[in-house]
N, C-alpha and C positions, 0 to 999 in steps of 0.2 A: 688406221695410220696411215691406211694413204688421203686421203682427205686431210687429215692431216698437214699432213710433205705437202699437204698444193696451196692447200691454206700458206702457211708459210710462204712458197715460193713465190706467190701473189705478194706479201706484206716486203720480201726485200725488193725482189721488182719493181712496186709503188713504189719504195724509201729509195732504192739507184735511179729513178729517173728523176728525183727532183734535185740531185745534185748537182754540182757544174764546179771543172775542171781548170783549174790556176790558167790561167789566161799562159803560154809559153814561149808567144813572140819575142826575140828581138832581134834587133835588126843587126846585119853586119855593119863591125863598127871599123867607123869611116870618119877620113882625116881631113875632113877639109871643116872650113870652116864655112861663115853663112855668105860672105861675100862670093865661096862660092858657087853658094846654093843660089845664091843672088842674080847671077852670073847667070848659070846656068836658067835660070826658068825665071825671070823677071813676073811672069804676074801673078805666076800663082805665090814669091815671096811679098807681092804683094800683100795677095790676099789673105798669110798668113799676116805681114807686117802691123796689121792693123786691125787686126782679133784678137781674140780678150789671151788667146799664146802671146802673141805676140807680142803683144803690148806690156804683159805682167812679164816675159824674160828680158827684155830689151830695158825694163824700168830695174828689174837686180833680180825678177824670182827666178834661181836656176832650177829649181821647179817644175815652172811651162815646160811644156817640149820643144824640143825647136823640128828642123829637118831631119837633125840626128836621129830622131829618138823615137820615130817614126816608118823610114825610109833607109837601104840599102846606100851609100853613092853610088852617083853619077853616074861613077866611072863603069860599075856595075853592071849598066844597064836596066836597071829594075825595069818592068812594064807591067804599069800596073792598071791598064784595060783589061784583062785578066780572066782566068774564074778563076785559080787561085788567088787571086790580088784581094776578089771581090770575096768570099767565103773569108778570109782574115782581117778583113778591117776587123769585125767586134775586136778581135785578139788583140792588133794594132791600138785599142782607142782601152782596149783594158785594161793593159800596165798600166796605168794611171788609176782610171777611175770607179779602178776592181780594189783599188789600195784603202783599205775602213780607214788608215791611221793621214794618210796622203789626202787624200777626201775630207775627213776634221779638223781639216786645217787654212779648211778654204770655207769650211759649213755647206760642201754639196754633196748633195744624198749619193751613200756609197753603196747602193743597191744597182742602180742602172742598168750593168750590165746582165745581172740575175734578171729584172724583171724584163729584160732584152734576150732574151733565151728562154725566158716563160712566156716565149708571144709565141702568135705562130712567123711572124719574120726572124726572129731568133733562133725557133728551133727548127726551123728549114735548116737556115746556115748551117748551122753546126752541126748535127743531121751528114750533108756534105759535103761540108769540110773534113768528117771525117773520116769516110766513104767511101764519098768519089771525088775531088777534089776540082775531079779537070772539068767538073758539070755547070753547066752555068743556066746558075741560078736569077732570079726578076726581082725574089722577097729583096724589103731594101732594107741596107745593113747604115749604119751610125755620119756615114756619111751621106746618106745618101739623104737623110731630113737632112742634119744638123750642119751638113756642105763639107768640102773634103777639109779647108783650110781656110776658109771666112769664117771661121764661128764667133758667134756675139753668144750673150745672154736672151733668154728670150725675152725678158724687158727693152731689151734695145731692139729700135726699129730697123737694123740693119740686119735681125737673125735670118733666115731662112724660115726657122719656127716658132715667129711675131704674131701675134695675134690678125697683124693685117701680106704677114708670107704667106702663113700654116696651108689655105687654101688651094695657092701658086703650088704651090710645095708637093698638099700632097695629089694633085691633079697630076702630076709628072709620072706620078703608076697610074694611081686611080679614076680614068679619064671619070671630067663631070659630077669628080668632086663638089657637093658642096658642104652650107656651115653644116651643116649636121651631122657632116658624113664625118668632118673634124674636130666634131662637139669633144670625139672620142679617143681626140689625138693623148697622146700622151704613155709614158711606162705605167702600168694596169698598176694598183696596188691594196689587193683587196684586203687586207689587214690594217692597215692606213683609208683606206678609203672604204669604209662598210655601206649595208647599206639603207640606203636614205629613201625616202620617195621625193627628195628631191632631183630623182636621176628621173630620165623618160621609162614610161611604162615598160617595155620590153626590155631596157638595161635596169631596171626594177627588180622585175620574174629572175633575170636570167640569173645578175648578182645574188637574189632572194632563193634561189636554187640552190646552184653552187654550194654556197653559204649553210646550207640548211640538210643536199644531203651525203656532200662530200662526207662531215663528218659523223653520221645514219647510216654511212653506206662503211670507211672504215668501224663504226662503232658494233656494228652487230657484226660484221668482220670478224672484230677481237675477240668479240663475247662467244660469236661458234666456235670457234676456234677454245675455248675458254670452260666453256659446254659441251664439249668433245672429251677433253678432252681427263672432267673433271668424274665425265659416264664412265668411260673406257676405263678408270681409276679402277671408281665403285662396282665398278664391273667383274673387273677379275678379282677384289678381295671378299665380295660375295659367294666370289665360285672355289677360291678355293679352299673351301670348310668341304662343301663337297664333297666337293676331291682325294681331301685323306679320309675316306672311310674304312672303317677295322672291322675286318671279317669279326666275329664270336665263333671259337670255336666249339666245334660241337661234342657232345657229351661222349664217354668211353664207354661201352655194354660191356660188359660181363658173361661171359663169352656161358657161364654155366641158367643166366638171366638168360641168353638169346635161347638154349636149347630148349626150353625150356615149353 
């Protein structure tokens, strides 16, 4: 029974690790219009105004985020160069990009938040955001790769993650990042990205190992637990009749026969 409990505990732990909470960041209500933001932060506003978000909103798309959707009011004096703000950036972006229905309207992948959390950067950032929000971490958040306000589609040459700019963007954290290094850029999706011989040898081997060993390991664990339960029940059922033995009474002896 002890082994069974240990096995079930491991499965529950692995399952819990794959669950991502819904981002709960909501900025304080700000009674500030775009003109007010533009006056307070003219250069930042100019970057947003020409971005995919800004052009969409100014064209009448109210789903596109504005300053008030991501930031507290300017009068609140929100400081953006703190550890806490850095750790909360993914949650701010996820308010829209983790909304399946909203992303479906624009044909945008709705798993960018989940795949980010599955990556080393996201896993680390989420851990510190929940356990040590004052920790200043170097792991990349959304704005480190995609920019904070001047966000453009990847096929736009102005985008920080366009083919022409990606190497420079990666080099901001990874000094000397090569073209081969940037080839690994992106949100890793093992299901949509199956093993392919088109990958480099090392990537092919790692993908193959993960996609083979993970189901084998979990399957073996489930089989072990199932067999353990089966044989415990079988052993208990076969041992029961032996414990239920009845004593045969000794025959009574006649006193007259005993005296002969």
